C-alpha positions in Angstrom: -7.6 -32.8 -13.4 -9.0 -31.4 -16.5 -6.2 -31.5 -19.6 -4.0 -28.7 -19.9 -4.5 -27.3 -23.7 -2.4 -24.6 -24.8 -5.0 -22.4 -26.6 -8.6 -21.9 -24.2 -9.7 -19.2 -26.2 -12.8 -21.7 -26.9 -13.8 -22.6 -23.2 -16.4 -21.4 -21.3 -14.3 -20.1 -18.6 -12.1 -17.8 -21.3 -15.5 -16.5 -22.2 -16.6 -15.5 -18.8 -13.3 -14.0 -18.1 -13.7 -11.8 -21.1 -17.2 -10.6 -20.4 -16.1 -9.9 -17.2 -13.6 -7.4 -18.9 -16.0 -6.3 -21.2 -18.7 -5.2 -19.4 -16.7 -3.5 -17.0 -14.4 -1.5 -19.0 -16.1 -1.4 -22.7 -12.8 -2.1 -24.8 -13.1 0.9 -28.0 -15.5 3.3 -26.1 -12.7 5.2 -25.3 -13.6 5.1 -21.3 -11.2 6.3 -18.7 -11.5 2.9 -16.5 -8.9 3.5 -14.2 -6.0 5.9 -12.8 -2.8 5.2 -12.0 -1.1 8.5 -10.9 -2.3 11.7 -9.5 -1.2 15.6 -9.1 -3.3 18.7 -8.3 -2.7 22.7 -9.7 -1.4 24.9 -7.0 -5.1 26.7 -7.3 -6.4 23.6 -6.1 -9.2 23.5 -9.2 -7.8 20.6 -11.4 -6.0 17.4 -11.2 -4.4 15.3 -13.8 -4.4 12.0 -13.7 -2.4 9.4 -16.2 -5.9 7.7 -17.0 -6.2 4.0 -18.7 -8.1 3.7 -21.7 -8.8 -0.1 -23.3 -8.8 -0.1 -26.8 -9.2 -3.9 -27.2 -8.7 -7.0 -25.6 -5.6 -8.2 -27.7 -2.9 -5.4 -26.0 -2.1 -3.4 -23.1 -4.7 -0.8 -22.3 -3.6 2.6 -23.6 -2.2 5.3 -20.8 -3.2 9.0 -21.3 -2.8 12.1 -19.5 -6.4 13.4 -18.1 -7.1 16.5 -16.7 -9.7 16.2 -13.9 -11.8 19.4 -12.5 -12.3 19.1 -9.1 -15.4 20.8 -8.7 -17.5 18.5 -10.7 -15.4 15.8 -11.9 -15.2 16.5 -15.4 -12.5 15.0 -17.2 -11.0 15.0 -20.3 -7.9 13.6 -21.9 -4.9 15.7 -22.8 -2.8 13.3 -25.1 -3.6 10.6 -27.1 -0.8 8.5 -27.7 0.5 6.6 -29.4 1.9 3.8 -27.2 2.1 5.3 -23.3 2.2 8.3 -21.5 2.6 8.4 -17.8 4.3 10.2 -15.2 2.5 13.7 -14.9 3.1 16.5 -13.0 1.8 20.2 -12.4 4.4 23.1 -12.5 4.5 25.2 -9.4 2.7 27.7 -11.1 -0.2 25.2 -12.5 0.2 26.3 -15.7 1.8 23.7 -17.3 2.1 19.7 -17.1 5.2 17.4 -17.5 4.6 13.9 -18.4 6.8 11.2 -20.2 6.1 9.3 -22.8 7.3 6.6 -25.6 5.2 8.0 -28.8 8.4 8.3 -30.7 9.6 5.0 -29.7 8.3 2.4 -27.6 9.4 1.7 -24.3 12.0 4.7 -24.8 10.4 7.9 -22.6 11.4 11.0 -23.0 9.9 14.0 -21.6 7.0 16.6 -22.8 5.2 19.8 -21.7 2.1 20.7 -22.6 -0.2 23.8 -21.4 -3.2 23.0 -18.8 -5.7 23.9 -21.8 -4.0 21.4 -23.7 -3.6 23.3 -26.8 0.2 23.4 -27.1 2.5 20.4 -26.5 6.3 20.4 -27.4 8.8 17.4 -26.7 12.0 18.4 -24.4 15.2 17.5 -25.9 16.3 13.6 -25.5 17.9 12.1 -22.8 20.5 9.2 -23.4 18.2 6.4 -21.6 14.6 6.2 -20.7 12.8 8.5 -17.9 11.5 6.8 -14.8 10.0 10.1 -13.0 10.6 13.6 -12.8 10.1 16.4 -10.2 9.6 20.1 -10.9 12.0 22.5 -9.0 10.4 24.7 -6.6 10.7 27.9 -9.0 9.4 25.9 -12.1 12.6 26.7 -14.2 14.2 23.0 -14.1 12.6 19.3 -13.7 14.9 16.9 -12.3 14.8 13.4 -14.9 15.3 10.1 -13.4 17.2 8.3 -16.0 17.7 4.3 -16.3 20.1 3.2 -19.5 19.0 1.3 -22.2 19.0 -2.1 -21.0 18.2 -1.6 -17.5 15.8 -3.7 -15.8 12.4 -2.4 -14.4 11.7 -3.5 -10.4 9.4 -6.6 -10.0 6.5 -5.0 -9.5 6.6 -3.4 -13.0 7.4 -6.7 -14.3 11.0 -7.4 -13.7 12.0 -7.1 -17.6 15.1 -5.8 -19.3 14.3 -2.4 -21.3 15.6 -2.6 -25.2 19.3 -1.9 -25.2 19.4 -0.7 -28.8 17.3 0.5 -31.8 18.9 -2.2 -34.1 17.9 -5.4 -33.5 20.8 -8.3 -33.1 21.0 -10.8 -35.5 18.9 -13.7 -34.9 22.4 -16.0 -34.6 23.7 -13.4 -32.4 24.4 -14.8 -28.1 23.4 -12.9 -25.6 26.6 -11.7 -23.7 27.0 -10.6 -20.1 30.2 -9.7 -18.1 28.4 -8.3 -14.8 29.5 -5.0 -15.3 27.5 -3.9 -17.4 27.5 0.4 -17.6 24.6 0.6 -19.8 22.1 -0.2 -16.9 23.2 2.5 -15.0 20.6 4.8 -13.4 21.3 8.6 -13.3 19.9 12.1 -12.6 19.4 15.1 -15.5 18.2 18.2 -15.4 15.9 19.8 -18.1 16.4 23.7 -18.0 12.8 25.2 -19.6 14.8 29.0 -20.1 17.4 27.3 -22.4 15.5 24.2 -23.6 18.3 21.8 -22.8 18.9 18.6 -20.9 22.4 17.7 -19.3 23.7 14.9 -17.2 24.8 15.5 -13.4 28.3 14.1 -13.5 28.0 10.9 -11.4 29.9 8.1 -12.7 30.6 6.3 -9.6 27.3 5.7 -8.5 23.8 4.6 -9.6 20.8 6.8 -8.7 18.4 4.5 -7.9 15.5 7.5 -7.1 16.0 11.4 -6.5 14.3 14.3 -5.7 15.1 18.4 -5.3 17.2 19.6 -1.6 16.7 23.1 -2.4 17.7 24.4 -5.8 21.5 24.0 -5.9 21.1 20.2 -4.6 19.5 16.6 -4.7 18.9 13.9 -2.4 19.2 10.5 -3.5 19.0 6.9 -3.1 22.0 5.6 -4.5 24.8 2.4 -4.7 28.1 2.2 -6.3 26.8 -0.3 -8.5 23.9 -0.7 -11.0 22.6 -4.2 -10.7 19.2 -4.5 -9.4 20.6 -6.5 -6.5 22.8 -3.4 -5.4 19.6 -1.4 -4.0 19.1 -3.5 -1.1 22.4 -1.6 0.5 21.6 1.7 -1.3 22.5 4.8 1.0 21.2 8.3 1.0 23.4 11.2 -0.2 23.0 14.6 -1.0 24.4 15.8 -4.6 25.4 19.1 -5.9 23.3 19.3 -8.8 26.2 21.1 -10.6 29.4 19.3 -10.1 28.4 16.0 -9.2 30.0 16.0 -5.9 28.3 14.1 -3.5 27.8 13.7 0.2 26.3 10.6 2.2 23.9 12.1 4.9 22.5 8.6 6.1 23.3 4.8 5.7 20.4 2.3 7.2 21.1 -1.7 7.8 17.3 -1.9 6.0 16.3 -0.3 2.9 15.3 3.5 1.7 12.9 5.5 0.0 10.6 8.3 -0.8 13.3 10.9 -0.4 11.7 14.3 -0.6 13.2 17.6 1.0 11.7 20.9 2.1 11.5 23.9 -0.4 14.8 25.5 0.8 16.8 21.9 1.1 17.4 22.1 4.9 15.1 18.9 6.0 14.9 15.6 4.4 12.0 13.3 4.5 12.7 9.2 4.0 11.0 6.5 4.7 13.3 3.3 5.9 12.0 -0.2 5.6 12.6 -3.5 5.4 11.8 -4.1 1.9 11.7 -7.1 -0.6 10.8 -5.0 -3.3 12.5 -1.7 -5.0 9.4 0.0 -5.7 7.3 -0.4 -2.5 9.0 0.9 0.4 6.8 1.0 3.5 8.1 1.9 6.9 9.0 4.4 9.4 9.6 8.2 8.8 12.8 9.8 9.3 13.9 13.7 9.2 17.1 14.5 8.5 18.6 17.9 9.4 20.8 18.6 6.0 23.6 21.0 7.7 24.2 18.9 10.8 22.9 15.2 9.5 20.6 14.9 12.4 18.2 11.9 12.0 14.8 11.8 14.0 12.5 8.9 14.0 9.2 10.3 13.9 6.4 8.4 15.7 3.4 7.8 13.0 0.4 6.0 15.2 1.8 3.2 14.8 1.3 3.6 10.5 4.0 2.2 8.2 4.7 5.2 5.9 3.8 4.2 1.9 5.3 8.5 0.5 6.1 11.8 1.8 5.7 14.9 0.0 6.0 18.1 1.3 3.2 20.8 1.5 5.4 23.9 2.9 8.6 24.3 4.5 7.7 22.7 8.1 5.2 20.4 6.8 5.4 17.1 5.4 2.2 15.1 3.9 2.4 11.5 4.0 0.5 8.5 3.0 0.1 5.6 5.1 -1.0 1.8 5.9 -1.7 0.6 9.5 -3.1 -2.6 9.8 -6.1 -3.1 8.0 -6.5 0.5 7.5 -5.2 3.5 4.9 -4.1 6.4 6.6 -3.4 10.0 5.6 -1.2 11.7 7.7 0.7 15.3 8.2 3.6 16.1 10.1 4.7 19.4 11.4 8.2 19.8 11.8 8.4 23.1 14.0 6.0 21.9 16.1 6.6 18.5 16.5 3.3 17.5 16.0 1.8 14.3 13.9 -2.1 15.0 12.5 -4.3 12.2 11.2 -7.1 13.3 8.9 -8.4 10.3 7.5 -8.3 6.7 7.9 -10.5 3.8 6.0 -10.4 0.1 6.1 -12.9 -0.3 2.9 -10.8 1.5 0.4 -7.1 1.7 0.0 -4.7 4.3 -2.0 -3.4 2.6 -4.9 0.4 1.2 -4.5 1.9 3.1 -6.3 -0.3 5.9 -6.8 0.8 8.5 -3.8 -2.2 11.1 -2.7 -1.0 14.5 -3.6 -1.6 17.7 -1.0 -4.7 19.8 -2.0 -4.0 23.6 -0.8 -3.0 24.3 2.7 -5.6 22.4 4.9 -3.5 20.0 7.1 -4.0 16.8 5.7 -6.3 18.0 2.7 -5.3 15.7 -0.4 -6.2 14.3 -3.8 -6.6 10.6 -4.2 -7.0 7.6 -6.2 -9.0 4.8 -3.8 -10.2 1.5 -4.6 -11.7 -1.5 -2.5 -13.0 -4.9 -2.8 -16.6 -3.6 -3.5 -15.4 0.3 -4.6 -14.0 0.4 -8.4 -11.2 3.0 -8.6 -12.3 6.6 -7.8 -10.8 10.1 -7.7 -11.6 11.6 -4.6 -10.8 14.6 -2.2 -10.1 14.7 1.3 -11.1 18.3 2.7 -11.3 19.2 6.6 -11.0 15.3 7.5 -14.0 14.5 5.1 -13.6 12.3 2.0 -15.6 13.2 -1.2 -16.2 11.4 -4.6 -15.0 13.5 -7.4 -15.1 10.8 -10.2 -16.0 7.4 -10.2 -14.5 5.4 -12.5 -17.0 2.6 -12.2 -18.1 1.1 -15.3 -21.8 0.4 -16.2 -21.8 -3.2 -14.8 -19.6 -2.5 -11.5 -22.8 -3.5 -9.2 -23.6 -6.8 -11.0 -19.2 -7.4 -10.5 -19.2 -6.3 -6.9 -22.3 -7.9 -6.0 -20.2 -11.5 -6.2 -18.7 -10.3 -3.1 -21.1 -11.1 0.0 -18.9 -9.6 2.6 -15.6 -8.4 2.7 -14.1 -8.9 6.3 -11.1 -8.4 8.1 -9.9 -11.1 10.5 -7.2 -12.4 12.9 -5.9 -15.3 14.1 -2.8 -16.5 16.3 -0.3 -18.1 14.9 1.2 -21.2 16.9 3.5 -18.9 18.9 1.0 -16.5 19.8 1.7 -13.5 17.3 -1.8 -12.2 16.2 -2.0 -12.7 12.2 -4.4 -10.1 10.0 -6.1 -10.9 6.8 -9.0 -10.5 4.7 -11.8 -12.8 4.0 -13.8 -12.6 1.4 -17.3 -14.3 1.1 -19.6 -15.6 -1.5 -23.5 -15.3 -1.4 -24.9 -18.8 0.4 -23.8 -20.5 3.6 -20.5 -22.2 4.8 -18.7 -24.2 4.9 -17.4 -23.3 1.2 -14.5 -24.5 -0.9 -11.7 -21.8 -0.3 -8.6 -20.4 -1.8 -5.7 -18.9 -0.1 -4.0 -16.1 -2.2 -0.4 -15.4 -0.7 0.7 -11.7 -1.8 4.0 -11.3 -2.9 7.2 -9.6 -1.1 7.0 -11.0 1.3 7.2 -7.5 2.5 3.8 -6.3 1.0 0.4 -6.6 1.8 -3.1 -7.8 0.8 -5.4 -4.6 1.0 -8.6 -3.6 0.0 -8.3 -3.5 -3.9 -10.8 -3.9 -7.1 -10.5 -7.4 -8.2 -11.5 -6.5 -12.1 -7.7 -4.9 -13.2 -5.9 -8.3 -12.9 -5.5 -12.1 -14.0 -6.3 -13.0 -10.7 -8.7 -10.6 -9.5 -10.6 -11.9 -12.5 -10.1 -15.4 -11.3 -11.2 -14.5 -7.9 -14.4 -13.2 -9.1 -15.0 -16.1 -11.4 -14.7 -18.2 -8.1 -16.6 -16.2 -5.7 -19.9 -16.4 -8.2 -18.8 -20.5 -8.1 -19.4 -20.3 -4.3 -16.0 -20.1 -3.2 -14.6 -18.0 -0.6 -11.2 -15.9 -0.8 -8.6 -15.6 1.9 -6.2 -12.9 1.6 -3.6 -13.4 4.8 -1.0 -11.0 6.2 1.9 -13.4 7.5 4.4 -12.2 9.7 6.8 -9.8 7.5 4.0 -8.1 5.8 3.9 -4.3 5.4 1.6 -2.2 7.4 2.1 -4.0 11.1 5.9 -2.1 11.7 9.2 -2.1 11.3 9.4 -5.3 14.0 6.7 -7.6 12.4 8.5 -7.1 9.0 11.6 -8.1 10.5 10.6 -11.3 11.8 10.8 -13.0 8.2 14.4 -11.5 7.6 16.5 -14.6 8.0 13.2 -17.2 8.4 11.8 -17.4 5.0 9.9 -20.1 4.4 10.0 -20.8 8.4 7.7 -19.4 11.3 5.4 -17.4 7.9 4.5 -21.0 7.0 2.5 -21.5 9.8 0.9 -18.0 9.9 -0.7 -19.5 6.8 -1.9 -22.9 7.6 -3.1 -21.8 11.3 -5.3 -19.0 9.6 -6.9 -21.9 7.6 -7.3 -23.8 10.6 -9.3 -21.2 12.4 -11.3 -20.9 9.5 -12.3 -24.7 9.1 -12.9 -24.3 12.8 -15.3 -21.2 12.4 -17.4 -23.6 9.7 -16.2 -21.2 7.0 -13.7 -23.5 4.9 -14.7 -26.9 3.9 -11.1 -28.7 5.0 -11.7 -30.8 2.1 -11.8 -28.2 -0.2 -9.2 -25.8 0.3 -6.4 -24.4 -2.4 -3.8 -22.3 -2.7 -2.1 -19.9 -5.4 0.0 -16.4 -5.1 2.8 -14.8 -6.9 6.3 -14.2 -6.5 6.6 -14.8 -2.8 3.1 -16.1 -2.8 4.5 -18.4 -5.6 7.5 -19.4 -4.0 4.9 -20.0 -0.7 2.0 -21.6 -2.4 5.2 -24.3 -3.9 6.2 -24.7 -0.4 3.0 -25.4 1.5 2.1 -28.1 -0.4 5.2 -29.9 0.5 5.1 -29.2 4.1 0.7 -30.2 4.5 -1.2 -32.3 2.4 -4.5 -30.8 3.3 -4.5 -28.9 0.0 -6.9 -30.1 -3.1 -5.2 -28.3 -5.8 -2.3 -25.4 -5.8 -1.7 -22.5 -8.4 1.8 -21.2 -8.4 2.9 -18.2 -10.3 6.4 -16.7 -10.7 7.8 -19.4 -7.9 11.1 -19.6 -7.0 11.6 -23.0 -5.6 14.9 -23.6 -5.9 16.8 -21.0 -3.8 20.3 -22.1 -4.7 19.5 -21.8 -8.5 17.4 -18.7 -7.9 20.4 -17.2 -6.4 22.4 -17.7 -9.5 19.9 -16.5 -12.1 18.0 -14.1 -10.7 18.7 -10.6 -11.1 18.5 -9.8 -7.2 20.7 -11.9 -5.6 20.7 -10.1 -2.5 17.3 -10.5 -1.7 17.1 -14.3 -0.8 20.4 -13.6 0.7 18.8 -11.1 2.9 15.6 -13.3 3.7 17.8 -16.5 4.5 20.3 -14.9 5.9 22.6 -17.6 4.6 24.8 -18.6 1.7 23.8 -20.7 -1.3 26.7 -22.9 -0.9 26.3 -24.0 2.5 25.0 -27.8 1.8 23.5 -27.9 5.3 21.7 -24.4 5.5 18.4 -22.5 4.7 19.1 -22.7 0.6 18.4 -26.2 0.6 16.5 -26.7 3.8 13.9 -24.0 2.4 13.5 -24.9 -1.0 10.8 -26.4 -2.1 11.9 -28.6 -4.8 14.2 -30.3 -2.1 10.7 -31.6 -0.8 8.8 -32.3 -3.9 8.8 -35.9 -2.9 6.6 -35.0 -0.1 3.8 -33.5 -2.2 0.5 -35.0 -3.2 -1.2 -32.0 -4.0 -1.8 -31.3 -8.1 -0.3 -27.9 -8.8 -0.1 -25.7 -12.1 2.8 -23.7 -12.4 2.9 -20.5 -14.0 5.6 -18.4 -15.1 6.7 -15.1 -17.4 9.0 -16.0 -20.4 10.5 -12.7 -19.8 10.8 -12.4 -15.6 14.4 -11.5 -14.7 13.4 -11.6 -10.7 12.1 -15.2 -10.3 13.3 -16.7 -14.1 10.8 -19.3 -15.4 13.4 -21.6 -14.9 12.1 -21.9 -11.4 8.7 -22.7 -12.4 10.2 -25.6 -14.9 12.7 -26.9 -11.9 9.9 -27.2 -9.5 7.4 -28.4 -12.5 10.0 -31.2 -13.4 10.7 -32.3 -9.7 6.6 -33.0 -9.1 6.5 -35.2 -12.3 9.6 -37.1 -11.4 7.6 -37.9 -8.2 4.8 -39.0 -9.9 2.6 -35.5 -9.2 0.2 -34.1 -11.2 1.5 -30.9 -12.6 1.2 -28.8 -15.4 3.3 -26.3 -16.7 2.7 -22.8 -18.5 4.9 -19.9 -19.4 3.7 -16.9 -20.8 6.2 -15.9 -23.9 5.7 -12.0 -23.7 5.3 -11.8 -19.9 7.6 -11.2 -16.9 7.1 -10.8 -13.0 3.6 -11.6 -12.8 0.8 -12.0 -15.6 -0.4 -8.7 -16.7 -0.6 -7.6 -20.5 -4.3 -8.8 -22.3 -5.7 -11.2 -23.5 -2.9 -13.4 -21.2 -5.1 -11.9 -18.0 -8.0 -13.8 -19.6 -6.0 -16.9 -20.0 -4.4 -16.8 -16.7 -8.2 -16.3 -14.9 -9.7 -19.1 -17.1 -6.6 -21.6 -16.2 -6.8 -21.0 -12.4 -10.5 -20.9 -12.1 -10.1 -24.3 -14.2 -7.7 -25.9 -12.1 -9.2 -25.4 -8.5 -12.9 -26.4 -10.1 -11.2 -29.8 -11.4 -9.8 -30.2 -7.6 -12.9 -29.6 -6.4 -15.3 -31.8 -8.9 -12.7 -34.5 -8.0 -13.5 -34.2 -3.8 -16.9 -34.1 -4.7 -16.9 -37.3 -6.9 -14.6 -39.2 -4.0 -17.3 -37.9 -1.2 -19.4 -41.0 -0.2 
């Protein structure tokens, strides 16, 4: 294998990754290259987005609030920083935009408001903490603010890093101290009153509010738990909170997880998603409608789709984004008529995972959204009368050249050894097979591989580079993945690194039998659950020529004791870490490191609280102890996954170099 250096900026692979980013995003040109959030004005003429602008390749891209004219796609920025702006929402009358920004102090997101014409903007009074989200009241006189305490962790999907606790830096010699009940991490709900220009905290000292929304003019519906640690979210309940007194009434308790609470304008009905979840900010599952007065709960069938977000369009109609197998779906449920309408679906495009669509006007299913696909750069689009139209593409000048590296993006399925149908996506390069193949295992496990634009992430850059070199890419969705219903997701609970192992291996067998995959040149990679599965698979099967494990949890015992979400592994192993004959030992990759022959590149983030870097170090050392080729890479400024620049380009270069070295070894050994 190639010798692993610390500085790769001089190698061809790094320059190639850098050139892809430059050609796609033209750093320094001020172009909006991606969009993360979208909302629409009450008259249906304007959309507001959080636009992404890349100033240079030495720091993270900038986020700016931008206005989009839905009639002609004209887009202009309304904010100019410094630092980041996001969380944009129109006021009910469409005249104002609220958003959060850390322009005054990096990482400390506070509320700002501006007129739609962008000529007047102002800061609201500060809250004690940083604002994660906001919701306007129906009459536009107040804004609900979801506030995390300084020192609280972000979710795994947002890096799993600890926010800054104090403006006064600690002395270098001072120790880090934890006692387990750090109240500064508690999340709460605040109200900003525009009439008085004041903020106040709803008094809820005994609960932690993970997610909240208005429930009529006087109440809040919220996902809450008694404790503030990240693991407490897994057993959170749905409560109604009086906005004046903070008095709390439990309205629903699930054996699984809850998310996306919203209420009709009068606060008589609540929509919420109930799901088996592995990540706090990724709740994808079944729709529940709850009557606030009686507490009656109805399970609403959604045409076999898992709901990804909820938003009320009118007193009787709730708008829904959803995911069904290979499809992204837009739905609307009429609570009065008990009628579900499916207005649009696509296998080629997906709505951004953290960018919910926004209802547009009164037409059933009409909405604006941000979509992307394997061969489609991010675009702002509208659905009207079931018809999809692009409002503005965010494609750079060289997108055609990049997307042509993917010859075909094919949805495929196969049978696991127990007969369960498994689905996935197969990306083929130009040319004819059999191809060297890399299998990418998604995070989660309750997540999914869906159509995505590969130019946005380090792993995506690596796959574009591998496709150009003639590799096929398999993106499987094993049991436990979202989009196949609650029972399919539930199949991984208590069986992590169990039957899901053979879902993946049987997919490789299927592609070898079809003549697509070269059995001598198969690699595996993934992040989080995908990193865990990468570590695990090479202990269970010797077919892999190379592996790249990112943010693994290879020692489930120490993972339980050092992660900020110990409830996660307890949920998905259904065991206790101190059971010496149990799953924590049996399903830990390090306990099987002596079986490995596959060279493995192990990558972690020094700031990762979900799968701390010691997990990566432990597996690397276990492999080295057994004489296996292994390299260790820890990014000092990254958390759960590699997201920043230039680290993403470095990651892409390392992945490609590792797999190419293995391929060259296979070729050299072939008679």
